[in-house]
N, C-alpha and C positions, 0 to 999 in steps of 0.2 A: 538495615532500612535504606530507603532510596535517597540518593543525593540529587537534588534538583536545584539548579542555580539560575539566577538572572545573568544576563550578559549584555554587552554593548552591541545591540543589533545594528547591522548595516542594512538600511532599508530605503525605499523610495520616498522622495518628498511627496507631500500629499497630492499635488496636482497630477502626478505621473504614475501613481500606484496602479490604476486600472490598466494603463497601457503597458506597464512593465510586467505585471503579474502574469504568469503563464501556466499551462498544464505541466505536470511533472514530466521528466524526460522519458519515462518508461511506459507511457500510455499511447505514444504516437510513434509511427515509423518515420523515417527521414522524409519521405514524400509528403506525408500528412503535415509534418512540422514545417516544411518549406512552404506549403500552401498557406499555413496559418501566419507566417511571419512576413510574407511578401509585401503586405501593405502596412506593416508595423515595424519600423526600425528599432523600436525600444523593447520589443518582446524579450522576456528573459529566456525564451527558448534559445536565443543566440548565445546565452551563457551556458545553459545546461545541456543543450543539444547543438553545439556550435558547427556541426557539419552543414547546417542550413546555409552558412555563408561561404561554403566551399563547393567545388565541382562535385557532382554526384559520384564520380569514379574514385574520389579520394577515400581511402580506407577509414572507417569509423574509429579505428584505433591507431591512427598515425599521430605522430607528435604534432603535426600541423593542426589537427582538430583540437587537441587540448590547449595549445598555445592560442588558438583563435578564441576559445572560450575565455581565457584569461585576459586577452586584449579587450574583449567585449565588456567584461566586468569592470576593468580599469576605466574604460571609456565612460561608462555610466557614472563612475565615481568622479572622474576628472571633469565631466560636464555638470556636476552638481545635481544629478538626477537621483543618485543614491548617496545618503549621508549616514555616517555612523553616530549612534547616540553617544552623548558625552559621559553617561554613567550607566552601570548595569541596570537592565530593566527586565521584568517579565512582560508578557503580552498575552492577551486573550484573543482568540480567533474563532469567530462564529461563521458557520456555513448553513445556509438554508436551501434545501432542494425539495421543491414541492411542499408537502406537509411535514417534512423531516427537518429538524434543527439540531445542530450539535455545536458545542462550544468547548474548545480545548485551550489548555495552558501552553504557551510557547516558551520553551526553556532550554537550557543546556543541561544534559544529563551525563553521568559519569561513565567513562570508558572502563574504569575499574569495576563498576557495578555490572557492566556487560560481561566482562571476563569472569566475574565471580557468580554469574547467574542470578544476580539480584534483578537484572533486566533479563527476563526469560524469553526464549525463542520457541517457535513451533515449526520452523522450516530449516532445511539444509540450504547452505549457500554454495554457489559455484565460484571456483577460484578466478575464472576469467572475468566474471561480473564484478567480483570484489576488486580485482586489479584495475578495471575500468574506472570504478568510483574513486579508488585511491589516486589514480593519475589525475582525475578531474580535481580532486581536493588539493593535492600537492601542488599542481600547476597554478591553481587560483589562490592557494593559501587561504581557503575558505570552504565552509560547508554550505552549499547553496540549496540543497534539497532536504527537507526535514524528514525524520523518521516518525512514523505514526505509532504512538504507544497508547496503552489503555491501563486502567487500574480500577479496583472496586470503588464504588462511589464513596465520597467523603463529604458529609454534610457541611462541615465548617468551610471547606474550600468552595463548595457550591454557593455559600452565602457571600464569600468574598467575591466570587465571580459575578454574582447578581448585582452586588453593589458597584463594582467597577463598570460593568456593562450597562448600568443605568445612566452613565455619563456619556458625553459626546465621544464618538469613535474617531480614531485617526483616519481610517479608511472605511468606506462603505460604498460598494458598487455591485452591480449584477453583471456577470460575465455573459458572453455570447451564448453559452449553453443554458442560460436561465438560472444558474446557481448564484445566490447572493453571498458575498464575502464581506464581513465586517471585522474590524481589527482595532483593539484598544491597547494603549501603552500603559504599563504599570511602573511608574518611576518612583513612587513613594517608598522610601527605604523601610519604613515600619511595616507596610503591607507586604513587601517582598520578603522581609524576615519571617512574617507569619506564614507565608506560603511555603518557604523552604522548611520551616519548622514542622509544618503539618506532614510533609512527605518524610522528613527524617524520623518523626516520632510515630506516625500512624500508617504509613504505606510500606509494608515490608518488601513488596515486589512490584515491578512494572512489567508489562508484557508487550512484546513487539507485535503489533497488529499487521502493519505493512511497512516495508523498508528494511528487510533483513540484510540486504547487501550494503545499504547505506550505513546501518549500525555496525556491521562487521568491519567495513572499511574505516569507520571512525575509530574503532578499537585498535585496529592494526596500525593506523597512523600514530595513535597515542603511544603505543609500545615502541615503534621505531624512533619517534622523536625523544621519548624518555631515554632510550638506550644511547642516543647520540648526544644527549645534553648532560655534560658532567655537572652542571649546576642545577639539575632538575629539582624542583621543590614540590611538585604536585599541584600547584596553583595555576600553572600555565593553561592557556585556553585549549591547547591541543589535548588536554586530559578530558575534554568534554565534547559531546557532539549535539547537533541541533535536533530538537524533537518537538512535536506537538502532542500533548498528553490529554486524552479524553476519558471522562468517566464511562465505565462500561455500559451504563444504562442508556447512554446517548449514541452508542455505536450502531451503525447500520451496515449489516453484511448482506450482500445479494448472492444469489446462486451463481455457481460457476459451472455452466452447462457443458455438455460434451456432444460431439458428432463424430461418427466413424465412417470411413469411406466405403467399406465393402462388408458383405455378410459371410465372407469366406466360402464362396461358391454355394451358398444356400439360397433357396427361394425364400421370400418373406414368410410363407407358411412353415417351412422347415426351420427357419430361424426361431419363430414363435414356439414351435415344439421343443426346441433345444432350451430356450429361455425358461420354459414352463417346468423344467426339471428342478429349478431353484427359486422360481418366482411364481406367484399367482399372476395371471395375465388376463386383463379384461379391457375390451374396447369401450372407452367411456367418452372420448372426445375432450377429456380434461387436459389442458395444456400445462398446468402448473400443479405440482403436488401440494396437498393441504397440510402435510405434517412430515416430520422426519421419518425415515425408513419407508418412504413412499416415493415413487418415481413416475414421471410421465415420459412415455416413449413415442416418438414420431416415426412411423414406418409406413411406406407405401400409401401416403396421403391420409393416414389415420392416426389418431392419438389413442394410446393405450395407457392404462394405469397398471403398474407392476409393483408388487410388494414381495420382499424376501420371505421364503418359507421358514417355518420354525426350525432352529438348529443349523441354519446356514451361516451364522455369524456369531461372534462372541459379544453378547450384549453388555457385559460388565467390563469390557476393555475400552479405555478412552479413545484409542485409535481405531481398532477393528470395528467398533460400533458406529463410526462415522459413516454417513451416507456415501461419501467418496470411496471409502474402503470397501463397503458392502458391494457397490457396483463394480469396482475394480476386481475384487477377488472372486466374485460369483458370476460375472458376465463379461466385462471388457477383456480380461485376461483369458479365462478358459474358453469362451465362446468366440470372441472376436480377435484374439491373438495380440492384444495390447499388453505385452509382457512388462514393458517399462514405459509408463506414460510420460516420463521426462524426455525420452528419446524416440518413441514410436512416431513414424512419419504419417501414419494413416489415421491419427486421431487429431481433432481440432477442439480446443477449449474456447468457449464463448462466454464472455462476461455477461452476467445477468442484466446489466444495464441495456444490452442490445435486445432483450426480450425474446419471447418464443418465436416471433416472426422471423428472426434471423435463423433459427433452427429449421423452420419450414422452408425458408429460402435455400438453405444449403442442401437439404434433402430433395426438394422439388427440382433443383437444378440438375440432379443426376450425378453431381460430383461427390455426394455423400449418400450413404444408404440408410442410415438410422441416426437418430439424435435422441438425447436424453435431457429432459428438464429436471433440475435438481431442486431439493428443498435447501434453503440457505443454512449453512453452519451457524450455530449460535456462538455468542461471545463466551458463554459458560463452557461450551465444548472446547473452544480454543484454549481457554485458561486451564481446563482439566488436562489437555494434552501437554501443555507447557509445564504444568506442575508435576506431571509424571516423568518428565525428562525425555519424552519422545517427540517425534515430529509428525506433522500431518502428511497425508498423501499430497502430491503436487496438485496445485490448482483447486484447493479446497475452499478458499475464501476470495470474495471480490468485494472490496470496500468502496462505498460511495457515500458522499461525494469525495472526490480526490482533493488533496491539499494543493493549493497553488504554490508554485515556486516563485521566488523573488519578492515576496512580501517582507521577508526578513532573512538575512544571511548571517551566519556565525563566522566571523573573521577570526582566523587563527593567529 
């Protein structure tokens, strides 16, 4: 069963939460991050993306970058802008984006559960990205960016959340992108005990939705510190990492769309003829598919609906039946030469938050030849893949809204 614990959160004083809270490190490039922080000296991007305070020519992976992030975190603490809670707490964190609302439990979760696959994954991680997160955490002695987890809904926990969130929040603000962020502190020991007990007794598995590199780095640090500590007890903070845990019914997954630069020396008509060997192709003007196993394709200023022909994929396989797998195995690889989507230079992945207008812009510019609007992967599909012990194709899920960094930090 899942081990979920309260912790002494390091977090902004109430008057500074809106200024400090920032987008996560991995949704912005360095240029975009520099633009965001130029008028905000308190932005937590200076902690999670500290190259913003250094010259552009400085390597993102230089010791100077990691040390700068640690200095910026210490400065927030020394100036009294971030203070650690005096006792372990849980926290509830609500985000509202348009008509979508989701409320998650902020907690520390077990690195041992991660190693034992009680916290299940659906993506491979890359060693260089793991090492980057490890260096950030080790230099700061803190986990500053939460992992995004999900679990099957639990009615009793929903009732606790509703009761807590009926009270006055600690933070409540709307960010520049229009997303509202509301945050409650759960300091009552009896309530915390009930929450921990519910996960221990009724939630056999947690699932990584977003943040595979953050969770992997947390588990690696736990092992390294355990091995180096002759007095290890298992209760040390390094045995746990920071997470926000959402019930699956509240999760919102957007499409992760694709654009490819060339048709491999084919005319648009020749390309359609080749695609028609494995898909039905109809010019419909429809920009977004209405169901799984349906795709919208933008080519030569027109939108087409394409659907895989019978027998072209394994419908009973949790990975091969995914839309991302169907498109990859039946079109992107054999027709457009995208053999490895992780490394291919001529494919671009476009988060669904940017909409189909971004796909039209790419193709109409002439820099890309064709684009595909995908139907979003469901949470049930994600869980089925994780339960099978397999991984999804790259760029299968795009979660929105993104969790803000800096609302609470797990100090080690």
